[in-house]
C-alpha positions as CSV (number, residue, x, y, z in Angstrom):
1,M,-160.4,-117.4,104.4
2,I,-157.5,-115.4,105.9
3,K,-154.7,-113.8,104.0
4,S,-151.6,-112.2,105.4
5,E,-149.8,-109.5,103.4
6,K,-147.0,-107.0,103.9
7,N,-146.6,-103.6,102.3
8,N,-143.9,-100.9,103.1
9,A,-143.1,-102.5,106.5
10,L,-146.8,-102.7,107.4
11,S,-148.5,-106.1,108.0
12,F,-152.1,-106.7,107.0
13,I,-154.6,-109.5,107.6
14,K,-157.5,-109.9,105.3
15,L,-160.7,-111.8,106.3
16,I,-162.9,-113.1,103.5
17,N,-166.3,-114.6,103.9
18,P,-166.2,-117.6,101.5
19,D,-170.0,-117.6,101.0
20,T,-170.4,-113.9,100.1
21,R,-166.8,-112.7,99.2
22,E,-167.4,-109.9,101.8
23,G,-164.2,-108.9,103.5
24,L,-162.3,-106.9,106.1
25,V,-158.6,-105.8,106.2
26,L,-156.8,-104.8,109.3
27,S,-153.2,-103.8,110.1
28,S,-151.5,-105.8,112.8
29,T,-148.7,-103.2,112.9
30,L,-151.0,-100.3,113.4
31,G,-152.8,-101.5,116.5
32,G,-155.4,-103.5,114.6
33,T,-156.6,-100.5,112.5
34,I,-159.5,-101.5,110.3
35,V,-158.2,-100.5,106.9
36,S,-161.3,-101.5,104.8
37,L,-164.6,-103.2,105.1
38,T,-166.5,-104.5,102.1
39,L,-170.1,-105.7,102.6
40,G,-173.2,-106.6,100.6
41,S,-173.9,-108.5,97.4
42,S,-172.4,-105.6,95.4
43,L,-169.3,-105.6,97.7
44,H,-169.6,-101.9,98.8
45,Q,-166.5,-100.5,100.4
46,I,-168.3,-98.7,103.2
47,M,-165.4,-97.3,105.2
48,A,-163.4,-94.2,104.4
49,S,-159.8,-95.2,104.8
50,D,-156.3,-93.9,104.5
51,S,-154.5,-94.2,101.2
52,D,-151.3,-96.2,101.2
53,K,-149.3,-93.0,101.7
54,E,-151.5,-91.9,104.6
55,L,-151.4,-95.0,106.6
56,Q,-148.2,-94.3,108.5
57,K,-148.8,-90.5,108.6
58,N,-152.2,-91.1,110.1
59,P,-153.8,-87.7,109.4
60,L,-157.3,-88.4,110.8
61,F,-157.0,-91.6,112.8
62,R,-159.2,-93.4,110.3
63,G,-160.2,-96.9,111.5
64,R,-157.9,-96.7,114.6
65,L,-158.6,-98.2,118.0
66,L,-158.3,-95.6,120.8
67,F,-156.8,-97.0,124.0
68,P,-156.2,-96.6,126.9
69,F,-157.9,-93.2,126.4
70,N,-160.0,-91.7,123.7
71,D,-159.9,-88.2,122.1
72,R,-158.1,-85.2,123.7
73,I,-156.5,-84.7,127.0
74,P,-155.4,-81.0,127.1
75,E,-151.7,-80.5,127.6
76,G,-151.5,-84.3,128.3
77,K,-152.1,-83.7,132.0
78,Y,-154.5,-85.5,134.3
79,S,-154.8,-86.3,138.0
80,F,-155.7,-89.7,139.4
81,Q,-156.0,-90.7,143.0
82,G,-154.0,-87.7,144.2
83,K,-151.2,-87.9,141.7
84,T,-150.6,-85.8,138.5
85,Y,-149.5,-87.4,135.3
86,Q,-148.0,-86.0,132.1
87,L,-148.7,-87.9,128.9
88,P,-146.6,-87.4,125.7
89,I,-148.0,-84.6,123.4
90,N,-148.9,-86.1,120.0
91,C,-151.2,-83.4,118.7
92,H,-149.0,-80.3,118.4
93,E,-151.8,-78.2,116.9
94,D,-153.4,-77.8,120.3
95,S,-150.7,-79.3,122.6
96,S,-152.8,-82.3,123.6
97,A,-152.4,-86.0,124.1
98,I,-154.9,-87.6,121.7
99,H,-156.4,-91.1,121.2
100,G,-154.2,-93.2,123.4
101,F,-151.2,-95.4,122.4
102,I,-152.3,-98.5,120.5
103,Y,-153.0,-96.8,117.2
104,N,-149.4,-97.3,115.8
105,K,-148.3,-100.4,117.9
106,K,-147.9,-104.0,116.8
107,V,-150.6,-106.3,118.2
108,T,-150.3,-110.0,119.0
109,I,-152.5,-112.4,117.1
110,P,-153.1,-115.6,119.1
111,E,-156.0,-116.9,117.1
112,Q,-157.1,-116.9,113.5
113,R,-160.0,-118.8,111.8
114,E,-161.6,-118.6,108.4
115,T,-163.8,-115.6,109.1
116,Q,-162.6,-114.3,112.4
117,V,-159.4,-113.1,114.1
118,S,-158.4,-112.2,117.6
119,F,-155.6,-109.9,118.6
120,S,-154.4,-108.4,121.9
121,W,-152.2,-105.6,123.1
122,R,-150.9,-104.6,126.6
123,T,-149.7,-101.3,127.9
124,G,-147.3,-103.0,130.4
125,K,-146.5,-101.4,133.7
126,N,-144.4,-98.2,133.4
127,C,-144.0,-98.7,129.7
128,F,-145.6,-95.4,128.7
129,P,-144.8,-92.0,130.2
130,G,-147.7,-90.7,132.1
131,Y,-149.5,-94.0,132.1
132,P,-147.8,-96.4,134.5
133,F,-150.8,-98.8,134.6
134,D,-150.8,-102.4,133.2
135,M,-153.8,-102.7,131.0
136,S,-154.7,-105.2,128.2
137,L,-157.1,-105.0,125.3
138,K,-158.3,-108.1,123.5
139,T,-160.3,-107.6,120.3
140,D,-162.3,-110.3,118.6
141,I,-163.5,-109.7,115.0
142,K,-166.0,-112.0,113.3
143,L,-167.5,-111.6,109.8
144,H,-171.0,-112.8,109.2
145,N,-173.2,-112.5,106.1
146,G,-173.8,-108.8,105.6
147,G,-171.8,-107.6,108.4
148,V,-169.1,-107.8,111.1
149,T,-168.9,-107.8,114.9
150,L,-166.1,-106.4,117.0
151,S,-165.9,-107.5,120.6
152,F,-163.6,-105.8,123.1
153,T,-162.3,-106.8,126.5
154,V,-160.2,-104.5,128.6
155,K,-158.5,-106.0,131.7
156,N,-156.5,-104.5,134.5
157,E,-153.4,-106.8,134.6
158,G,-151.7,-104.8,137.3
159,D,-152.0,-104.6,141.1
160,V,-153.5,-101.1,141.5
161,P,-156.7,-99.5,140.2
162,A,-156.3,-97.9,136.7
163,P,-158.2,-95.3,134.7
164,Y,-159.1,-96.2,131.1
165,A,-161.2,-95.4,128.1
166,L,-161.8,-97.2,124.8
167,G,-163.1,-96.1,121.4
168,W,-163.0,-96.9,117.7
169,H,-162.5,-94.1,115.2
170,S,-164.6,-95.6,112.4
171,Y,-165.2,-93.4,109.4
172,F,-168.0,-94.2,106.9
173,K,-168.3,-93.0,103.3
174,T,-171.0,-90.5,102.6
175,N,-172.4,-88.4,99.7
176,S,-174.7,-85.4,99.4
177,S,-177.8,-87.5,99.9
178,S,-176.6,-89.2,103.1
179,T,-178.7,-89.1,106.2
180,L,-178.3,-90.2,109.8
181,L,-181.0,-91.8,111.9
182,A,-180.5,-92.2,115.6
183,E,-182.1,-91.5,118.9
184,Y,-179.3,-89.7,120.7
185,P,-180.8,-88.4,124.0
186,Y,-178.5,-85.4,124.3
187,Y,-175.3,-83.9,123.0
188,F,-172.6,-81.6,124.5
189,E,-171.6,-78.2,123.3
190,T,-167.8,-77.8,123.0
191,D,-165.0,-75.5,124.1
192,E,-162.1,-74.2,122.0
193,Y,-160.4,-77.6,122.2
194,F,-163.6,-79.4,121.0
195,L,-164.1,-80.9,124.4
196,P,-167.6,-81.4,125.8
197,V,-168.8,-78.8,128.3
198,G,-172.0,-78.5,130.4
199,D,-174.6,-81.0,131.3
200,G,-175.8,-81.8,127.8
201,V,-178.4,-80.4,125.5
202,P,-181.5,-82.4,124.6
203,S,-181.1,-83.5,121.0
204,S,-184.9,-83.5,120.3
205,G,-185.8,-80.4,118.3
206,S,-182.1,-79.2,118.3
207,K,-179.7,-78.7,115.4
208,F,-178.6,-82.2,116.0
209,D,-181.9,-84.0,116.0
210,F,-181.5,-87.2,114.0
211,T,-184.6,-89.0,115.4
212,E,-186.5,-89.0,112.1
213,G,-183.3,-89.0,110.0
214,A,-181.5,-85.9,108.8
215,G,-178.7,-84.7,106.6
216,F,-175.5,-83.5,108.2
217,N,-173.0,-82.3,105.6
218,K,-173.9,-78.6,106.2
219,K,-173.5,-78.9,109.9
220,P,-170.1,-78.3,111.7
221,L,-170.0,-81.5,113.6
222,D,-167.4,-82.6,116.1
223,H,-169.5,-83.4,119.1
224,T,-170.1,-86.0,121.8
225,F,-173.5,-87.5,122.0
226,K,-175.0,-89.8,124.6
227,A,-175.3,-93.2,123.0
228,P,-178.5,-93.9,121.1
229,T,-181.3,-95.2,123.4
230,N,-181.4,-98.5,121.5
231,G,-177.7,-98.4,120.7
232,I,-178.3,-98.1,117.0
233,S,-177.2,-95.5,114.5
234,I,-178.3,-95.9,110.9
235,L,-176.4,-94.2,108.0
236,K,-178.3,-94.1,104.8
237,N,-176.6,-93.5,101.5
238,K,-177.9,-93.5,98.0
239,N,-177.3,-97.2,97.3
240,Y,-177.2,-98.8,100.7
241,S,-177.8,-98.3,104.4
242,I,-175.5,-99.2,107.3
243,R,-176.7,-100.2,110.8
244,I,-174.1,-99.5,113.5
245,E,-175.0,-101.0,116.9
246,Q,-172.9,-100.3,120.0
247,K,-173.2,-102.2,123.3
248,N,-171.7,-101.0,126.6
249,F,-170.3,-97.9,125.0
250,A,-171.9,-94.9,126.8
251,Y,-171.2,-92.3,124.2
252,T,-170.9,-91.7,120.4
253,Q,-168.6,-89.1,118.9
254,L,-169.7,-87.7,115.6
255,F,-167.2,-85.9,113.4
256,I,-167.2,-84.6,109.8
257,P,-163.7,-84.1,108.3
258,P,-163.0,-81.0,106.1
259,D,-163.5,-82.8,102.8
260,K,-167.1,-83.8,103.9
261,K,-166.8,-87.2,102.1
262,S,-167.3,-89.2,105.2
263,I,-168.6,-89.2,108.8
264,A,-166.9,-90.6,111.8
265,I,-169.4,-92.4,114.0
266,E,-167.3,-93.4,116.9
267,P,-168.4,-95.7,119.8
268,I,-166.6,-94.4,122.9
269,S,-166.7,-95.7,126.5
270,S,-166.2,-92.2,127.9
271,K,-166.5,-88.5,127.0
272,P,-163.3,-86.9,125.8
273,N,-161.0,-85.8,128.6
274,S,-162.7,-88.2,131.0
275,F,-159.4,-88.7,132.9
276,N,-159.9,-85.1,134.2
277,S,-163.5,-85.6,135.3
278,N,-165.4,-87.4,138.0
279,E,-166.8,-89.7,135.3
280,V,-163.4,-91.5,134.7
281,L,-163.8,-95.2,134.3
282,I,-161.7,-97.3,136.7
283,L,-160.8,-101.0,136.7
284,A,-159.7,-102.7,139.9
285,P,-156.9,-105.3,139.6
286,E,-158.2,-108.3,137.5
287,E,-161.4,-106.5,136.7
288,E,-162.7,-106.4,133.1
289,Y,-164.8,-104.2,130.9
290,C,-166.5,-105.6,127.7
291,G,-168.1,-103.8,124.8
292,D,-169.3,-104.7,121.3
293,V,-169.8,-103.0,118.0
294,S,-171.7,-104.6,115.1
295,I,-172.0,-103.2,111.6
296,D,-174.5,-104.5,109.1
297,L,-175.4,-103.4,105.6
298,F,-179.0,-103.5,104.3
């Protein structure tokens, strides 16, 4: 079942699994932001989301898609193929460009079915200062019993090579008993802008060793990790556990907000500030990148 709703100039689409009553709500006017996700026989609301008043203010990018770049680019400046570009500054606390453009844009919804929806968005050539490249993002979301799968396709619609990155800023509710289980091979220390530095620190035996499952609320956490070796992160709470599987996302960003009531477990295709590194991802004209994220409650 699909329901469409409007509230304070924002539009929402609600998917409902008719067999289980599990559901997902996204905003088509906020770049496909996942506003809520309710799973399990007890219909647990597993995501930490903005309140109605916070949705347009967007204090923490909860549930937002990050495209065509993820996380911070200091001073909004980057160089690509011999040219220097200046992105708009949207994080004035540290004078950076952060999390791309899609997060507050209206998406096009070409297809809706009972338990799934597809939407797309395109940067367009020369439509955004500092990013003259024509790139599209198509997102397919499908509910299944006990979970949901998000499938992403990025395509270079232009006639020149283009840099890109993709992420999903997914926050999950936690409590004092929550633990995280994942085999992250290594993580990166950060600089004053919380950007990764160095070649990576092995996670095993470190302060961020989650191989056997560990708590995290007492750790200052805003770090980039190499994606789990099996692609799976498991968040265990008192009443349920969540399995988050990422495919073709090379990294995971972990972040605990100041209130410590949630954790962001973010699949990202690139490290933050990748546009200023030799690891920048590039698509040739007509070339595509695909990635998937699945969330299951058990």
